[in-house]
N, C-alpha and C positions, 0 to 999 in steps of 0.2 A: 671661384669665390671663396672656397674654404681656405685655400692657400693664402689669399690676400688677408683674410680675417686673422689667420695665425700670425702672419707677419706683422699685423697691426696690434698684436697682443691680446686677441680675443680667444676664448675657449668656450666649449659647451659647459654650462653650469645649471644646476637645479636651484630651486628656491631654497633659502635657508631661513629657518624660523629663529629669528633673533629679536624681533620687535615685540615687546611685551605690552605696549600701550601704557596708559596711565596707571600709577600705583598709589596706594595710600601713603601719605607723608610719613607715617609712623610704622611702615611695614616692618622695618628691621626690629623695632621694639616688640612688635607682635611675635616675630619669630623667636626672639630672645625669651619672651614670656613663656611660649610653648615649650621651648627647650628646657627652661628652668623647671617648669611644672612636671615635665616628663622625668627629669632627673630626680626631683623630689619624691615622686611616686615610686620610682624604681628603688631609691634609697630606702624607702620604708617597706619594700617588698610587696607593694600593691600592683595589680595588673594594669598594664598600659597597652592599648590596642589602637591600631590604625585601620580605618574602615573605608570602603569605597565600592562602587559598582564597576566591574570590568565591562568592556564593550559587549553589547548583545551580539549573539551569534545565531545565524540561521542553522537549523539542524537538517542535515541531508547531504546528498552528494554534491556539494558546492565547492568551488575552488577556495583553497586556503593558501594564502601567500607563503612562499618558501619552497624548499626542495628537500627531498628525502632520498636515501639510497634505495634503489630498486633495480631489478634486472634491466640491462640495457634495452631500450626500445619498448619498455612495458610500464609506462607511467599510469598512475591512477586516473581513470576517466571520470570526469565530473560534468555537471550540467553547464550549458552555455550561459543561461540566464539565472540570475540570483533572485528568484521569486519565492516568497514564503510557501513552504509545503504545509497545507492546512492540517495534514495528519501528524506530521512530525513537529511542527511549530518552531519555537525559538528557544534559546537558552540564555538566561540572565544570571551571570555569575556575580554574586555579592561576596566580597572577601572580608575576612577579619584576620589581621596580622598582629601577632604578639611580639612586641618590640624586644622584650627581655629574653624570650626563649627561642626566637627565630623559628617559630612555628605558625602555621596558618590554618584557617578554616575557610571553605568556600561552599556557600549554599547556592545551588543552581536552580533558579526559579523558572517556571514555564508560563507565568501569567503576566504580571506587571511589576515594574520597579517602583514600589511605593515605600513610604516610611514604615508601614507595618511589616513589609517584607524585609526591610533592612534590620529592624529590631528583632524580628524572628531569627535572622541569621546570627545576630549577636547572642540571642538566647540559646541557640543550639551550640554555638561555640562554648559558651559558659558551661552548659550541662555536660558536654562531651569532652571538653579539653580544659577550659579555664578553671573549673571548680576543683579538678584533680591537681592542677599545678599550684593553685593558690587557695588551699583549704581554709586559711585563716583570714582571707581578704574581707575587708570592710568597705573598701572603696574601689571604684573602677574609673580609669581615665580613658576617654575616647578622643582621638584626634581625627578630624574629618575635613573634607572640602566644605566650602561655604554654600554649595548648591546641590541640586539633585535631591534624591529621596532623603538624604540626611542633612539637608541644608539648614542654615541658621535661621531662615525665615519660615521654615516649614512647620506649621502648627501641629500637624499630625505626628511629626517626628518627636516633638516635645511631649505630647500626650502619650504616645507609645512608650517613650523612655520612662515616663513616670510609672506606667503599668509594669514595666520590666523591673524598675527599682523596687517597687513594692513586692513583686513576686520573688525576687532574688534576695531581698534584704540587704541590698548594697546602696551606697550613696554614689551616684553616677555623676562624674564631672565631664564636661565636653569642652574641647578647644577647637574652634574652627580656624582653618587657614584663611589668610586674606584672599580677596578675589584675584583670580588669575595666577594662583600659585599652586595649583593642584599637583604639578610635577614634583613638588617638594614633600608631598604626602608619602610617608615611608612605604606604604603598601605598594605604591606604583613601581618603585625601583628595587624593592627587596623581594617582592613576590609575583606581582602581575607580569613583569617583564620576563621572568623565568617560565611562567606558564605559557606565555606567547611563544617563547623560544622552543619549548618542549613539543608544542603541537604544530609548529610551522610545517606546511606542506602536507598535512594530514587532514583529509576531509572529515568533518565532524558529522558523521552519518547517523549518530544516535546519541541520546542522552547518556547511555551507559559508556560509550566511547569517550564522551566529554568528561564524565566523572573520573574514569580511569586515567585519562591523560593528565588531568589536574592533580589527582592523588599520586601519580607517578613522577611528579616534578620534584627533583632534588638538586642540590647544589653542593659544591665542594666546601661551603661554609656550614653545611649541616641543615639547610632548610628542609622542613617536613610539612606536608600539607595533607589535611583530610578534607574530603568533599562528599557532599550528599545532595540528592535530588529533593527539591521542595515542590511538591505538586499542589500546594495550597493556592487558594484563590485570593487575590489581593486587588480588589476593585479600585479604579482611579476615581477622582472627583469626590472623595469623601471630605465633606465640610466639617470643620471644627468650630462650633459656636463660641462666641465670646465667653459665655458662662462656663463652658467646659474648659477652655484655656485658662480662665481665671481660677478655676478649682485646682489646676495644676500649679500655677504660679504661686498660689497661696502656700503650697507645701514645698515650694522650691526656693532657691536663692538665686536671683538673677543679678549679676554684677558685671560691670565693665572690667576689663583686664586691668589689674591693679597698676601696673607700670605705666599704662596710658592715662588712666583716669587721674593720676596724681599730677601729670604734666599738662596734658591738653585734653581734658574730657570733652571739649566741644568738637574735637576732631575724630572721635571714636564713633563710627556709624554702627547701626544695629548689626550689620553683617560682620563686624569685627569684635563682637562681644563673646565672652565665654559664659557658661552657666553651670550650675550644679543642681542636681535633682536629688532630694532626700528620699529615704525609703518610704516615708509617709506613715511609718509605724509608730 
């Protein structure tokens, strides 16, 4: 049968991810706007960061895809079944990548991936890395996916960012990528992919191991990463009342992306909007 299939021009093939599905009609204009905004901030010497949550990892002697050099016939032994170890728990890496300096920060959480956790990671990056590199900064640009803990529709994300802006004395600008385009977020292919490559085939047996593997990730282009464990509690299901959100929006400037609103404002959905949060001072 195999010979007949070969003669007929068949071969074994895996699935190929190429079908993206429907996209927004003005998706290219959105990318152009984000690119223009990033270049404008960098030209003024203001910080620009890309943020996202990396895949959650079980902590313990579990299989990690990949291979490493070991003595012949002596592989790392791991558990057969991937069930959560209640004592070791899980690791939730939230990354902050500085587009201008090629440096990154990762907060490894142990509770839940919420908007408060995401903003706390940005706060730690600023206090331990960003403020030293940008001592005269007045603004901060964040590029992010449209979903998850930093999603464009997440009320808690906006409230937490307002708190951060007030604490740091910065005006925070946010640009969300269009739906279905997370792979274009810079942190994915400039930082997360290298972390994954660095720990391939190595069981993530403890949080300390995870921190060390992340911090030990370097590249020939000069990538440097700092990592820290965040043992804070971040409960899910936190509701933001209309009044609380209104108090934030009164001190913020909510605007559609300029290049889209001029041409086809009726075609710009809420998920494709950018916004700016002032310091509130």
